[in-house]
All heavy atoms as an XYZ file, in Angstrom:
740
protein
N     164.870    128.769    108.456
C     164.983    129.248    107.106
C     165.746    130.582    107.126
O     165.437    131.458    107.886
C     163.593    129.455    106.518
C     163.571    129.372    105.054
S     161.927    129.721    104.452
C     161.543    128.190    103.743
N     166.691    130.718    106.249
C     167.504    131.934    106.227
C     167.008    132.868    105.132
O     166.698    132.442    104.015
C     168.963    131.561    105.953
O     169.725    132.728    105.789
N     166.924    134.139    105.460
C     166.472    135.138    104.465
C     167.648    135.953    103.937
O     167.474    136.879    103.196
C     165.439    136.088    105.080
O     166.011    136.733    106.201
C     164.184    135.358    105.453
N     168.852    135.610    104.348
C     170.036    136.339    103.892
C     170.287    136.028    102.411
O     170.086    134.904    101.950
C     171.246    135.963    104.721
N     170.735    137.036    101.694
C     171.018    136.861    100.274
C     172.515    136.654    100.100
O     173.330    137.233    100.795
C     170.569    138.081     99.486
C     169.064    138.312     99.573
S     168.572    139.741     98.645
C     168.434    139.048     97.031
N     172.856    135.854     99.165
C     174.248    135.584     98.884
C     174.693    136.435     97.694
O     174.316    136.185     96.567
C     174.442    134.092     98.592
C     175.880    133.729     98.422
O     176.761    134.592     98.502
N     176.145    132.469     98.166
N     175.500    137.457     97.961
C     175.961    138.357     96.895
C     177.275    137.908     96.286
O     177.768    138.526     95.367
C     176.124    139.789     97.437
C     174.805    140.442     97.765
C     174.423    140.613     99.077
C     173.973    140.857     96.752
C     173.218    141.215     99.381
C     172.760    141.470     97.047
C     172.377    141.644     98.365
N     177.866    136.877     96.804
C     179.174    136.468     96.295
C     179.096    135.808     94.925
O     180.109    135.661     94.269
C     179.854    135.542     97.308
O     179.078    134.362     97.437
N     177.930    135.420     94.487
C     177.826    134.736     93.199
C     177.994    135.712     92.026
O     178.407    135.291     90.949
C     176.483    134.013     93.084
O     175.444    134.961     93.148
N     177.713    136.983     92.230
C     177.902    137.969     91.164
C     178.974    138.945     91.559
O     179.053    139.370     92.689
C     176.606    138.747     90.909
C     175.538    137.982     90.215
C     174.390    138.887     89.867
C     173.332    138.149     89.092
N     172.236    139.024     88.730
N     179.799    139.294     90.601
C     180.813    140.308     90.903
C     180.375    141.623     90.270
O     179.917    141.661     89.128
C     182.184    139.860     90.398
O     182.485    140.425     89.168
N     180.518    142.687     91.037
C     180.117    144.013     90.577
C     181.364    144.817     90.258
O     182.265    144.938     91.078
C     179.303    144.721     91.664
C     178.970    146.139     91.330
C     178.036    146.436     90.351
C     179.605    147.189     91.959
C     177.718    147.752     90.038
C     179.309    148.490     91.647
C     178.348    148.769     90.675
N     181.425    145.348     89.048
C     182.544    146.198     88.655
C     182.024    147.618     88.518
O     181.265    147.915     87.589
C     183.139    145.741     87.308
O     183.435    144.360     87.391
C     184.374    146.515     86.954
N     182.413    148.507     89.441
C     181.933    149.885     89.356
C     182.530    150.602     88.171
O     183.659    150.337     87.770
C     182.379    150.505     90.673
C     183.535    149.691     91.115
C     183.308    148.318     90.586
N     181.772    151.497     87.600
C     182.283    152.344     86.516
C     181.763    153.752     86.722
O     180.672    153.937     87.244
C     181.928    151.802     85.149
C     180.477    151.838     84.768
C     180.298    151.352     83.310
N     178.965    151.562     82.837
C     178.465    152.715     82.433
N     179.195    153.790     82.434
N     177.225    152.801     81.997
N     182.550    154.743     86.323
C     182.106    156.121     86.527
C     180.916    156.466     85.629
O     180.734    155.847     84.582
C     183.342    156.942     86.125
C     184.120    156.056     85.223
C     183.833    154.652     85.658
N     180.136    157.447     86.022
C     179.004    157.858     85.171
C     179.509    158.498     83.886
O     180.630    159.003     83.824
C     178.267    158.869     86.047
C     179.258    159.334     87.034
C     180.229    158.215     87.244
N     178.690    158.435     82.842
C     179.069    159.026     81.556
C     179.183    160.531     81.653
O     180.055    161.145     81.048
C     178.035    158.662     80.483
C     178.037    157.176     80.185
O     179.097    156.538     80.368
O     176.988    156.654     79.782
N     178.286    161.160     82.375
C     178.292    162.624     82.502
C     178.185    162.992     83.968
O     177.691    162.233     84.786
C     177.101    163.232     81.766
C     177.033    162.931     80.296
C     177.358    164.142     79.528
C     177.189    163.848     78.051
N     178.269    164.290     77.290
N     178.646    164.182     84.279
C     178.431    164.708     85.618
C     179.583    164.513     86.582
O     179.590    165.095     87.637
N     180.562    163.705     86.251
C     181.698    163.531     87.136
C     182.952    163.998     86.417
O     183.247    163.570     85.307
C     181.850    162.058     87.507
N     183.639    164.931     87.019
C     184.886    165.417     86.433
C     185.790    165.879     87.558
O     185.338    166.132     88.673
C     184.643    166.521     85.417
C     183.617    167.539     85.823
C     183.939    168.589     86.645
C     182.317    167.432     85.371
C     183.006    169.524     87.030
C     181.375    168.363     85.750
C     181.715    169.408     86.579
N     187.093    165.985     87.296
C     188.032    166.352     88.356
C     187.738    167.723     88.976
O     187.272    168.629     88.296
C     189.390    166.393     87.649
C     189.197    165.646     86.384
C     187.754    165.761     86.018
N     188.045    167.838     90.249
C     187.903    169.109     90.928
C     188.994    170.051     90.438
O     190.061    169.628     90.014
C     188.020    168.927     92.439
C     186.927    168.083     93.090
C     187.237    167.881     94.561
C     185.575    168.715     92.912
N     188.733    171.322     90.543
C     189.689    172.351     90.135
C     190.593    172.664     91.330
O     190.486    173.718     91.948
C     188.918    173.587     89.651
C     189.810    174.647     89.030
O     191.016    174.408     88.911
O     189.283    175.706     88.692
N     191.484    171.732     91.649
C     192.330    171.873     92.829
C     193.212    173.105     92.806
O     193.539    173.682     93.843
C     193.213    170.636     93.016
C     192.440    169.418     93.396
N     191.846    169.257     94.629
C     192.145    168.288     92.696
C     191.239    168.090     94.678
N     191.389    167.490     93.514
N     193.652    173.529     91.626
C     194.568    174.650     91.523
C     193.858    175.974     91.239
O     194.506    176.987     91.031
C     195.626    174.369     90.447
C     196.426    173.130     90.751
C     196.284    171.992     89.976
C     197.300    173.097     91.834
C     197.001    170.851     90.267
C     198.020    171.958     92.127
C     197.870    170.824     91.344
N     192.542    175.954     91.203
C     191.772    177.183     91.005
C     191.952    177.807     89.634
O     191.818    179.015     89.486
N     192.206    176.973     88.633
C     192.442    177.479     87.286
C     191.236    178.196     86.690
O     191.378    179.091     85.877
C     192.869    176.344     86.348
C     194.157    175.666     86.769
C     194.447    174.465     85.920
O     194.872    174.653     84.765
O     194.247    173.337     86.397
N     190.057    177.786     87.100
C     188.824    178.364     86.547
C     188.020    179.093     87.635
O     186.833    179.367     87.428
C     187.984    177.288     85.887
S     188.793    176.523     84.471
N     188.647    179.414     88.736
C     187.886    180.016     89.834
C     187.359    181.405     89.485
O     186.281    181.787     89.949
C     188.717    180.055     91.115
O     189.874    180.824     90.931
N     188.085    182.161     88.661
C     187.589    183.492     88.271
C     186.297    183.360     87.457
O     185.359    184.122     87.648
C     188.652    184.227     87.472
N     186.239    182.362     86.570
C     185.035    182.134     85.773
C     183.893    181.681     86.673
O     182.757    182.096     86.503
C     185.304    181.074     84.693
C     186.262    181.539     83.628
C     187.603    181.217     83.714
C     185.817    182.278     82.559
C     188.489    181.630     82.737
C     186.680    182.700     81.577
C     188.029    182.385     81.676
N     184.221    180.800     87.631
C     183.201    180.315     88.563
C     182.643    181.466     89.402
O     181.436    181.572     89.591
C     183.793    179.245     89.478
C     182.776    178.694     90.463
C     183.421    177.790     91.487
C     184.074    178.671     92.501
N     184.579    178.053     93.694
N     183.522    182.360     89.869
C     183.074    183.481     90.680
C     182.182    184.438     89.890
O     181.194    184.955     90.397
C     184.260    184.233     91.286
C     184.911    183.486     92.418
C     183.928    183.087     93.505
O     183.085    183.927     93.922
O     183.997    181.929     93.949
N     182.539    184.684     88.624
C     181.687    185.522     87.761
C     180.303    184.908     87.602
O     179.284    185.586     87.652
C     182.319    185.751     86.399
C     183.231    186.944     86.398
C     183.727    187.271     85.001
N     185.178    187.231     85.100
C     185.994    186.515     84.348
N     185.522    185.781     83.369
N     187.284    186.525     84.535
N     180.284    183.595     87.402
C     179.005    182.887     87.269
C     178.193    182.979     88.544
O     176.994    183.285     88.522
C     179.248    181.425     86.873
C     178.002    180.597     86.810
C     177.025    180.857     85.865
C     177.811    179.550     87.689
C     175.859    180.111     85.805
C     176.662    178.793     87.627
C     175.684    179.069     86.693
N     178.838    182.729     89.686
C     178.134    182.782     90.971
C     177.638    184.193     91.277
O     176.526    184.374     91.784
C     179.028    182.267     92.096
C     179.381    180.795     91.982
S     177.955    179.709     91.856
C     177.184    179.951     93.442
N     178.439    185.196     90.939
C     178.020    186.593     91.143
C     176.799    186.909     90.285
O     175.840    187.545     90.737
C     179.159    187.534     90.833
C     178.833    188.988     91.050
C     179.995    189.912     90.733
O     180.990    189.500     90.146
N     179.866    191.160     91.105
N     176.821    186.463     89.059
C     175.687    186.664     88.166
C     174.431    186.002     88.728
O     173.349    186.598     88.712
C     176.017    186.108     86.770
S     174.675    186.253     85.588
N     174.566    184.790     89.233
C     173.422    184.093     89.817
C     172.853    184.879     90.993
O     171.637    185.050     91.106
C     173.817    182.704     90.296
C     173.955    181.630     89.226
C     174.460    180.337     89.839
C     172.655    181.398     88.480
N     173.730    185.367     91.868
C     173.249    186.135     93.026
C     172.525    187.403     92.587
O     171.477    187.741     93.114
C     174.414    186.471     93.962
C     174.914    185.277     94.776
C     175.927    185.674     95.826
N     177.208    186.036     95.259
C     178.206    185.200     95.013
N     178.067    183.911     95.271
N     179.339    185.618     94.500
N     173.094    188.100     91.585
C     172.491    189.359     91.126
C     171.160    189.125     90.409
O     170.301    190.003     90.434
C     173.466    190.087     90.205
C     174.656    190.658     90.933
C     175.691    191.244     89.971
O     175.639    191.037     88.761
N     176.643    191.998     90.524
N     171.029    187.984     89.769
C     169.791    187.721     89.023
C     168.750    186.966     89.844
O     167.754    186.509     89.300
C     170.123    186.903     87.764
O     170.531    185.596     88.117
N     168.995    186.854     91.148
C     168.041    186.100     91.985
C     168.067    184.607     91.676
O     167.046    183.950     91.713
N     169.233    184.108     91.309
C     169.454    182.689     90.981
C     168.646    182.235     89.766
O     168.218    181.092     89.686
C     169.224    181.801     92.215
C     170.238    182.111     93.283
C     169.975    183.030     94.297
C     171.491    181.531     93.238
C     170.919    183.350     95.253
C     172.465    181.845     94.188
C     172.166    182.755     95.193
O     173.116    183.069     96.116
N     168.480    183.146     88.828
C     167.837    182.837     87.547
C     168.954    182.422     86.589
O     169.628    183.256     86.000
C     167.078    184.065     87.038
C     166.329    183.835     85.740
C     165.237    182.787     85.881
O     164.511    182.821     86.860
O     165.140    181.952     84.973
N     169.134    181.109     86.435
C     170.283    180.609     85.670
C     170.264    181.015     84.193
O     171.317    181.180     83.576
C     170.371    179.092     85.790
O     169.226    178.493     85.264
N     169.095    181.213     83.630
C     169.032    181.578     82.211
C     169.653    182.955     81.955
O     170.124    183.213     80.842
C     167.594    181.536     81.705
O     166.794    182.466     82.412
N     169.699    183.813     82.969
C     170.312    185.129     82.809
C     171.834    185.041     82.814
O     172.512    186.006     82.439
C     169.840    186.057     83.929
N     172.383    183.899     83.190
C     173.830    183.762     83.365
C     174.450    182.731     82.403
O     175.494    182.176     82.663
C     174.142    183.372     84.798
S     173.483    184.538     86.003
N     173.778    182.492     81.299
C     174.244    181.457     80.388
C     175.597    181.780     79.778
O     176.420    180.896     79.573
C     173.200    181.192     79.310
C     171.951    180.548     79.940
C     170.882    180.203     78.934
N     171.347    179.135     78.073
C     171.303    179.195     76.751
N     170.804    180.223     76.135
N     171.764    178.197     76.027
N     175.868    183.063     79.494
C     177.181    183.458     78.952
C     178.286    183.083     79.930
O     179.318    182.554     79.550
C     177.231    184.956     78.666
C     176.480    185.407     77.451
C     177.185    185.048     76.164
O     176.551    184.552     75.261
N     178.455    185.275     76.055
N     178.070    183.389     81.218
C     179.056    183.067     82.247
C     179.221    181.562     82.390
O     180.340    181.059     82.575
C     178.638    183.655     83.592
O     178.519    185.040     83.522
N     178.121    180.830     82.319
C     178.176    179.367     82.422
C     178.959    178.787     81.261
O     179.804    177.884     81.444
C     176.759    178.791     82.444
N     178.739    179.313     80.066
C     179.449    178.821     78.895
C     180.960    179.099     79.027
O     181.776    178.228     78.745
C     178.894    179.482     77.618
C     179.514    178.938     76.359
S     178.716    179.544     74.857
C     179.402    181.198     74.767
N     181.316    180.299     79.492
C     182.731    180.632     79.671
C     183.395    179.713     80.709
O     184.524    179.270     80.525
C     182.873    182.094     80.092
N     182.658    179.417     81.779
C     183.185    178.533     82.809
C     183.429    177.129     82.265
O     184.480    176.516     82.479
C     182.228    178.497     84.000
C     182.624    177.511     85.081
C     183.835    177.660     85.760
C     181.802    176.467     85.432
C     184.210    176.773     86.755
C     182.164    175.574     86.437
C     183.360    175.733     87.087
O     183.726    174.848     88.072
N     182.476    176.599     81.515
C     182.630    175.271     80.947
C     183.748    175.237     79.910
O     184.503    174.261     79.835
C     181.309    174.784     80.338
C     180.197    174.528     81.347
C     178.895    174.172     80.629
C     180.589    173.420     82.323
N     183.883    176.301     79.124
C     184.984    176.373     78.159
C     186.316    176.338     78.882
O     187.258    175.661     78.455
C     184.879    177.629     77.313
C     183.821    177.561     76.250
C     183.717    178.848     75.447
O     183.753    179.945     76.049
O     183.594    178.761     74.215
N     186.436    177.064     79.994
C     187.654    177.063     80.796
C     187.966    175.653     81.280
O     189.090    175.179     81.172
C     187.499    178.008     81.993
S     188.943    178.011     83.104
N     186.963    174.959     81.793
C     187.174    173.603     82.309
C     187.601    172.663     81.173
O     188.489    171.835     81.389
C     185.923    173.101     82.996
C     185.630    173.811     84.311
C     184.555    173.111     85.083
N     184.947    171.771     85.450
C     185.622    171.433     86.552
N     185.979    172.350     87.413
N     185.914    170.172     86.802
N     187.017    172.790     80.020
C     187.392    171.925     78.893
C     188.792    172.248     78.417
O     189.567    171.338     78.112
C     186.374    172.036     77.767
C     185.077    171.360     78.069
S     183.926    171.276     76.684
C     183.277    172.941     76.660
N     189.140    173.525     78.335
C     190.480    173.925     77.883
C     191.574    173.388     78.781
O     192.692    173.146     78.340
C     190.595    175.452     77.815
C     189.752    176.067     76.708
O     189.290    175.289     75.815
O     189.525    177.284     76.732
N     191.276    173.217     80.060
C     192.282    172.770     81.031
C     192.111    171.302     81.397
O     192.632    170.834     82.397
C     192.205    173.645     82.272
C     192.771    175.032     81.990
C     192.274    176.065     82.978
N     192.798    177.395     82.710
C     192.336    178.229     81.797
N     191.347    177.869     81.028
N     192.879    179.422     81.637
N     191.370    170.541     80.578
C     191.128    169.118     80.777
C     190.544    168.786     82.155
O     190.837    167.757     82.738
C     192.410    168.307     80.566
C     192.766    168.055     79.108
C     193.380    169.283     78.451
O     194.238    169.913     79.028
N     192.913    169.594     77.258
N     189.702    169.685     82.674
C     189.002    169.433     83.928
C     187.645    168.796     83.681
O     186.921    168.468     84.626
C     188.846    170.723     84.731
C     190.167    171.310     85.231
C     189.952    172.685     85.815
C     190.824    170.382     86.239
N     187.304    168.660     82.429
C     186.122    167.898     82.027
C     186.325    167.492     80.566
O     187.183    168.044     79.878
C     184.829    168.720     82.194
C     184.681    169.912     81.315
S     183.144    170.831     81.570
C     181.956    169.830     80.716
N     185.567    166.505     80.153
C     185.696    166.026     78.774
C     185.270    167.119     77.794
O     184.339    167.879     78.061
C     184.821    164.793     78.581
N     185.984    167.202     76.682
C     185.609    168.154     75.648
C     184.290    167.729     75.009
O     184.144    166.596     74.598
C     186.686    168.250     74.575
C     187.831    169.119     74.987
O     187.655    170.113     75.678
N     189.031    168.734     74.609
N     183.367    168.651     75.005
C     182.070    168.421     74.384
C     181.759    169.635     73.531
O     182.101    170.762     73.905
C     180.977    168.320     75.451
C     181.012    167.086     76.298
C     180.362    165.886     75.622
O     179.625    166.070     74.639
O     180.626    164.781     76.089
N     181.116    169.455     72.386
C     180.693    170.629     71.638
C     179.700    171.433     72.479
O     178.833    170.876     73.154
C     179.976    170.024     70.411
C     180.364    168.592     70.375
C     180.745    168.198     71.751
N     179.872    172.751     72.448
C     178.993    173.617     73.249
C     177.529    173.488     72.818
O     176.625    173.672     73.634
C     179.459    175.061     73.165
C     180.781    175.328     73.887
C     181.311    176.709     73.557
C     180.638    175.145     75.378
N     177.318    173.136     71.551
C     175.945    172.926     71.082
C     175.298    171.784     71.858
O     174.138    171.829     72.202
C     175.934    172.586     69.591
C     176.412    173.706     68.692
C     177.927    173.678     68.455
O     178.629    172.828     69.018
O     178.388    174.546     67.702
N     176.084    170.751     72.138
C     175.583    169.591     72.834
C     175.307    169.894     74.327
O     174.534    169.211     74.968
C     176.606    168.465     72.734
C     176.084    167.100     73.000
C     177.128    166.061     72.664
C     176.625    164.674     72.976
N     177.644    163.665     72.706
N     175.963    170.939     74.841
C     175.751    171.339     76.224
C     174.647    172.368     76.376
O     174.426    172.885     77.464
C     177.062    171.886     76.808
C     178.212    170.882     76.905
C     179.481    171.572     77.340
C     177.853    169.749     77.848
N     173.970    172.688     75.288
C     172.801    173.580     75.344
C     173.099    175.043     75.054
O     172.309    175.911     75.385
N     174.244    175.333     74.412
C     174.613    176.713     74.149
C     174.582    177.056     72.654
O     175.216    178.013     72.226
C     176.014    177.004     74.696
C     176.080    176.892     76.185
C     176.712    175.809     76.774
C     175.507    177.850     77.001
C     176.780    175.694     78.153
C     175.578    177.748     78.383
C     176.206    176.657     78.957
N     173.855    176.292     71.866
C     173.816    176.502     70.411
C     173.367    177.926     70.061
O     173.959    178.562     69.205
C     172.894    175.475     69.754
C     172.917    175.542     68.251
C     172.089    174.441     67.626
C     172.215    174.529     66.120
N     171.553    173.407     65.457
N     172.355    178.437     70.742
C     171.853    179.759     70.436
C     172.888    180.844     70.764
O     173.000    181.827     70.049
C     170.542    180.031     71.170
C     170.678    179.886     72.682
O     171.440    179.020     73.137
O     170.002    180.643     73.401
N     173.673    180.663     71.817
C     174.697    181.650     72.163
C     175.851    181.619     71.159
O     176.417    182.662     70.854
C     175.229    181.392     73.562
C     174.235    181.597     74.699
C     174.888    181.290     76.040
C     173.686    182.989     74.700
N     176.167    180.463     70.628
C     177.232    180.354     69.636
C     176.790    181.040     68.352
O     177.572    181.746     67.720
C     177.585    178.882     69.391
C     178.201    178.301     70.661
C     178.549    178.723     68.229
C     178.296    176.803     70.658
N     175.525    180.868     67.975
C     175.009    181.523     66.770
C     175.036    183.043     66.926
O     175.333    183.761     65.992
C     173.581    181.048     66.463
C     173.550    179.616     65.998
O     174.553    179.079     65.545
N     172.409    178.989     66.140
N     174.724    183.545     68.137
C     174.771    184.997     68.387
C     176.192    185.524     68.237
O     176.405    186.583     67.679
C     174.260    185.305     69.806
C     172.770    185.164     69.953
C     172.322    185.357     71.402
O     173.144    185.798     72.232
O     171.158    185.064     71.690
N     177.179    184.760     68.730
C     178.575    185.184     68.629
C     178.993    185.288     67.178
O     179.648    186.249     66.784
C     179.493    184.164     69.318
C     179.714    184.425     70.761
C     180.783    183.459     71.259
C     181.113    183.658     72.699
N     182.144    182.736     73.163
N     178.614    184.312     66.350
C     179.041    184.323     64.958
C     178.353    185.444     64.178
O     178.915    185.985     63.253
C     178.778    182.969     64.305
O     177.408    182.681     64.279
N     177.135    185.815     64.580
C     176.435    186.923     63.920
C     177.041    188.273     64.299
O     177.004    189.221     63.526
C     174.948    186.895     64.299
C     174.207    185.758     63.669
C     172.773    185.628     64.201
O     172.343    186.506     64.976
O     172.114    184.652     63.829
N     177.620    188.388     65.503
C     178.225    189.633     65.941
C     179.530    189.950     65.234
O     179.934    191.078     65.138
C     178.472    189.570     67.466
C     177.213    189.640     68.267
C     177.501    189.464     69.766
O     178.682    189.449     70.143
O     176.536    189.376     70.533
N     180.241    188.913     64.771
C     181.516    189.116     64.115
C     181.306    189.837     62.798
O     180.481    189.439     61.963
C     182.235    187.785     63.862
C     182.699    187.125     65.129
C     183.419    185.828     64.804
C     183.821    185.133     66.088
N     184.440    183.837     65.832
N     182.042    190.930     62.562
C     181.892    191.634     61.276
C     182.466    190.797     60.142
O     183.503    190.153     60.300
C     182.703    192.927     61.491
C     183.620    192.626     62.604
C     182.988    191.562     63.449
N     181.778    190.843     59.036
C     182.249    190.100     57.858
C     183.285    190.918     57.125
O     183.123    192.118     56.925
C     181.080    189.784     56.939
C     180.096    188.829     57.555
C     178.967    188.532     56.595
C     177.959    187.609     57.228
N     176.809    187.350     56.379
N     184.362    190.250     56.751
C     185.426    190.929     55.968
C     185.051    190.944     54.515
O     184.592    189.952     53.962
C     186.769    190.201     56.169
C     187.269    190.289     57.574
C     188.589    189.597     57.701
C     189.090    189.661     59.132
N     190.365    189.003     59.297
N     185.216    192.100     53.866
C     184.874    192.164     52.465
C     186.095    192.267     51.592
O     187.124    192.603     51.938
C     184.004    193.359     52.112
O     183.723    194.219     53.127
């Protein structure tokens, strides 16, 4: 009796994940943003919540240069930071 399975009956078509996979920054276009983020992490004892501004800037850089899919920053968890930015802007009268 054979216990081997026959996988030839089904064909598997791989597809990339919806999130989490994006091109590498081969030309270092966003390396300055990445370094600021990493420096912030080291200074804060790797407390990521203290470095959310840097993380947002890094992701914006990647989206601007098509190194990741454009997503609204609200959807990436930065809604509160966007609201703070809009409140800081002086209103023109």
